[in-house]
C-alpha positions as a printed NumPy array, in Angstrom:
array([[ -9.02 ,  20.893,  71.019],
       [ -6.052,  18.719,  72.638],
       [ -3.804,  21.502,  72.121],
       [ -5.83 ,  24.157,  73.725],
       [ -6.069,  21.85 ,  76.765],
       [ -2.152,  21.514,  76.726],
       [ -1.657,  25.053,  76.734],
       [ -4.078,  25.876,  79.346],
       [ -2.439,  23.136,  81.737],
       [  0.86 ,  24.851,  81.121],
       [ -0.545,  28.314,  81.72 ],
       [ -2.006,  27.017,  84.865],
       [  1.281,  25.053,  85.806],
       [  3.217,  28.418,  85.251],
       [  0.832,  30.025,  87.502],
       [  1.537,  27.869,  90.214],
       [  5.35 ,  28.732,  90.33 ],
       [  4.096,  31.758,  92.324],
       [  1.782,  32.237,  95.107],
       [ -0.85 ,  34.496,  93.388],
       [ -1.638,  34.679,  89.554],
       [ -1.2  ,  38.013,  88.136],
       [ -3.621,  39.722,  86.228],
       [ -3.793,  38.686,  82.485],
       [ -2.389,  42.055,  81.062],
       [  0.643,  41.955,  83.789],
       [  1.362,  38.195,  82.976],
       [  1.553,  39.105,  79.276],
       [  4.18 ,  41.849,  79.808],
       [  6.032,  39.503,  82.18 ],
       [  6.286,  36.694,  79.444],
       [  6.733,  39.473,  76.97 ],
       [  9.977,  40.529,  78.662],
       [ 10.83 ,  36.923,  79.542],
       [ 11.036,  36.236,  75.95 ],
       [ 14.112,  38.392,  75.45 ],
       [ 15.421,  38.097,  78.962],
       [ 15.871,  35.647,  81.735],
       [ 14.794,  32.788,  79.79 ],
       [ 16.295,  32.454,  76.215],
       [ 14.133,  29.555,  75.393],
       [ 11.349,  32.   ,  75.483],
       [ 12.383,  34.132,  72.713],
       [  9.543,  35.046,  70.357],
       [  6.827,  33.639,  72.631],
       [  3.548,  35.477,  73.496],
       [  2.761,  32.529,  76.415],
       [  5.705,  31.136,  77.997],
       [  6.833,  28.609,  80.775],
       [ 10.098,  28.119,  82.544],
       [ 10.046,  24.46 ,  82.635],
       [  7.976,  23.909,  79.249],
       [  9.317,  26.705,  77.038],
       [  6.912,  28.242,  74.59 ],
       [  3.077,  27.627,  74.544],
       [  2.096,  30.277,  71.843],
       [  4.377,  32.242,  69.756],
       [  4.338,  35.853,  68.222],
       [  2.526,  36.308,  65.056],
       [  4.362,  34.619,  61.891],
       [  6.312,  32.37 ,  64.016],
       [  6.07 ,  28.55 ,  64.116],
       [  5.946,  26.559,  67.3  ],
       [  8.157,  23.835,  67.584],
       [  7.959,  21.067,  70.065],
       [ 11.372,  19.819,  70.811],
       [ 12.114,  16.578,  72.549],
       [ 15.136,  15.824,  74.728],
       [ 14.928,  12.148,  76.232],
       [ 11.872,  12.538,  78.543],
       [ 11.435,  16.231,  78.461],
       [  9.483,  18.263,  75.685],
       [  9.476,  21.869,  75.368],
       [  8.334,  24.438,  72.681],
       [ 10.605,  26.863,  70.89 ],
       [  9.29 ,  29.662,  68.581],
       [ 10.89 ,  29.601,  65.123],
       [ 10.792,  31.679,  61.857],
       [ 11.732,  28.441,  59.812],
       [ 11.051,  24.808,  60.899],
       [ 14.008,  22.59 ,  61.134],
       [ 14.911,  19.805,  58.626],
       [ 12.249,  17.177,  58.524],
       [  9.419,  19.304,  59.433],
       [  7.161,  21.809,  57.517],
       [  5.275,  24.878,  58.602],
       [  1.543,  24.818,  58.898],
       [ -0.256,  28.022,  59.558],
       [ -3.527,  28.448,  60.992],
       [ -5.729,  31.438,  62.478],
       [ -5.167,  29.999,  66.044],
       [ -1.284,  28.832,  66.125],
       [  1.498,  28.229,  63.477],
       [  2.911,  24.553,  64.341],
       [  6.095,  23.001,  62.787],
       [  4.574,  19.518,  61.756],
       [  6.588,  16.224,  61.109],
       [  7.188,  15.196,  57.439],
       [  5.311,  11.86 ,  57.069],
       [  7.079,  10.824,  53.683],
       [  9.899,   8.156,  53.817],
       [ 13.352,   9.368,  53.405],
       [ 12.371,  12.777,  53.033],
       [ 14.661,  15.595,  54.488],
       [ 12.511,  18.674,  53.868],
       [  8.826,  18.758,  52.912],
       [  6.043,  21.382,  51.762],
       [  3.331,  19.518,  53.32 ],
       [  2.745,  16.238,  55.058],
       [  2.56 ,  14.186,  51.85 ],
       [  4.951,  16.412,  49.287],
       [  8.821,  16.013,  49.752],
       [ 10.924,  18.922,  48.302],
       [ 14.392,  17.292,  49.419],
       [ 15.2  ,  13.623,  50.044],
       [ 18.035,  12.141,  52.244],
       [ 21.221,  11.395,  51.175],
       [ 21.032,   8.399,  48.561],
       [ 17.496,   8.887,  47.471],
       [ 16.068,  10.655,  44.512],
       [ 13.356,  12.919,  44.615],
       [ 10.245,  12.292,  42.076],
       [  6.646,  13.959,  42.424],
       [  7.083,  14.675,  45.936],
       [  8.298,  11.25 ,  46.985],
       [ 11.701,   9.685,  47.553],
       [ 13.14 ,   6.747,  45.68 ],
       [ 16.223,   4.537,  46.038],
       [ 15.78 ,   4.006,  42.455],
       [ 13.951,   6.009,  39.769],
       [ 10.717,   4.734,  38.233],
       [ 10.634,   3.175,  34.861],
       [ 10.86 ,   5.863,  32.016],
       [ 12.617,   8.21 ,  34.452],
       [ 16.5  ,   8.405,  35.098],
       [ 18.418,   9.733,  38.159],
       [ 20.022,  13.019,  37.738],
       [ 23.207,  12.816,  40.253],
       [ 23.566,  16.818,  40.349],
       [ 20.371,  17.214,  41.554],
       [ 19.22 ,  14.023,  43.155],
       [ 16.099,  14.095,  41.198],
       [ 14.34 ,  11.695,  38.714],
       [ 14.391,  13.353,  35.503],
       [ 12.304,  12.79 ,  32.229],
       [ 13.727,   9.632,  30.521],
       [ 13.175,   7.783,  27.467],
       [  9.522,   6.883,  26.78 ],
       [  8.799,   3.403,  25.329],
       [  5.63 ,   1.872,  24.053],
       [  4.022,  -1.484,  24.903],
       [  5.676,  -4.906,  24.287],
       [  4.468,  -6.645,  21.15 ],
       [  3.462, -10.498,  21.328],
       [  6.053, -13.128,  21.581],
       [  7.291, -13.771,  17.858],
       [  7.616, -17.548,  16.719],
       [ 10.146, -20.194,  18.354],
       [ 12.868, -20.559,  16.005],
       [ 16.472, -21.625,  15.817],
       [ 18.775, -20.674,  13.031],
       [ 15.902, -19.122,  11.378],
       [ 13.862, -22.328,  11.501],
       [ 10.971, -23.322,  13.225],
       [ 11.634, -26.948,  13.264],
       [ 14.568, -29.394,  13.325],
       [ 15.187, -28.766,  17.121],
       [ 13.879, -29.123,  20.398],
       [ 14.54 , -25.926,  21.791],
       [ 14.63 , -22.336,  20.492],
       [ 14.127, -18.714,  21.05 ],
       [ 11.231, -16.237,  20.788],
       [ 11.469, -12.479,  20.954],
       [  9.22 ,  -9.754,  21.624],
       [ 10.153,  -6.006,  20.986],
       [  8.843,  -2.479,  21.789],
       [  9.524,   1.088,  20.084],
       [ 11.061,   4.512,  21.394],
       [  8.109,   6.771,  21.505],
       [  9.977,   9.757,  23.179],
       [ 13.646,  10.226,  23.084],
       [ 14.999,  11.534,  26.69 ],
       [ 16.299,  15.205,  26.392],
       [ 19.744,  14.307,  27.364],
       [ 21.992,  11.795,  25.846],
       [ 23.149,  10.92 ,  28.99 ],
       [ 20.015,   9.437,  29.931],
       [ 19.738,   5.503,  28.631],
       [ 16.538,   4.013,  27.189],
       [ 15.219,   0.679,  28.643],
       [ 15.711,  -2.468,  26.665],
       [ 13.45 ,  -2.596,  23.482],
       [ 14.122,  -6.217,  22.901],
       [ 14.137,  -9.465,  24.737],
       [ 14.277, -13.216,  24.404],
       [ 13.589, -16.3  ,  26.227],
       [ 13.923, -20.114,  25.629],
       [ 11.375, -21.981,  24.067],
       [ 10.185, -25.241,  22.899],
       [  9.58 , -25.967,  19.464],
       [  5.912, -27.124,  18.226],
       [  7.67 , -29.412,  15.942],
       [ 11.086, -30.973,  16.329],
       [ 11.467, -32.788,  12.976],
       [ 10.848, -30.991,   9.99 ],
       [  8.508, -32.392,   7.308],
       [  9.879, -34.014,   4.194],
       [ 10.038, -31.533,   1.089],
       [ 12.288, -28.969,  -0.174],
       [ 13.17 , -27.758,   3.316],
       [ 13.268, -31.14 ,   4.625],
       [ 15.839, -32.314,   2.049],
       [ 17.871, -29.177,   2.332],
       [ 18.29 , -29.913,   5.94 ],
       [ 18.968, -33.572,   5.57 ],
       [ 21.763, -32.567,   2.889],
       [ 23.218, -29.762,   5.306],
       [ 23.791, -32.542,   7.873],
       [ 25.13 , -35.11 ,   5.688],
       [ 27.744, -32.384,   4.728],
       [ 28.266, -31.642,   8.509],
       [ 29.09 , -35.391,   9.197],
       [ 31.452, -35.66 ,   6.147],
       [ 33.45 , -32.624,   7.272],
       [ 33.888, -34.193,  10.822],
       [ 35.003, -37.57 ,   9.265],
       [ 37.656, -35.812,   7.029],
       [ 38.887, -33.839,   9.966],
       [ 38.768, -36.962,  11.872],
       [ 41.14 , -38.867,   9.527],
       [ 43.303, -35.953,   8.629],
       [ 44.129, -35.52 ,  12.458],
       [ 44.516, -38.655,  13.289],
       [ 48.293, -39.962,  13.978],
       [ 50.037, -42.292,  11.55 ],
       [ 50.621, -45.905,  12.709],
       [ 52.632, -47.974,  10.038],
       [ 51.745, -51.512,   9.786],
       [ 53.612, -53.811,  11.849]])
């Protein structure tokens, strides 16, 4: 409705340029001649204004409203420019702006077909980094199907040197499996194992076979350090 009012207003302004408005059929013929003659901006128009350009286009052409500073004028194009897509309707074909961030060309207002430089296309959207499970394809600047992995397992026991006691801090690990390998060897898989620091539930081991072995190991380490200390100390003759 707003566009119809806008078109009507332009037609009225066009008529005001002359003392008398011509008959509709004559006015249409004059504008048709203008579309190929005096005003190059009116090429392809069915209705055109010298000041505002095309108001309506011939069939199969798209009306594009170009802005230059404070001025806006219409053009009739076979294809919409970058950043716009063609929207057809029984009344008029319009070039509408893509509403997707970082999109250069789009099929509709919410489906991009080509992203701006530095962004990857994935399911009609543009990303600076591909979502998890997909890998960037530099040759096409798209997110290709990547390595598919399963869910993380529960965190394992807190251990250190394969023991669950005898230390204050240890590491716990969780894993996940590769469900589907990528189609290309160049596409890396995400990490399938990760560890984090944890505090052991039992700092001191219980006495028993394991405790005695741990105690003997520490004694051997202390003896080894003592031997190294004695061998490595400089010789000092008695005075």
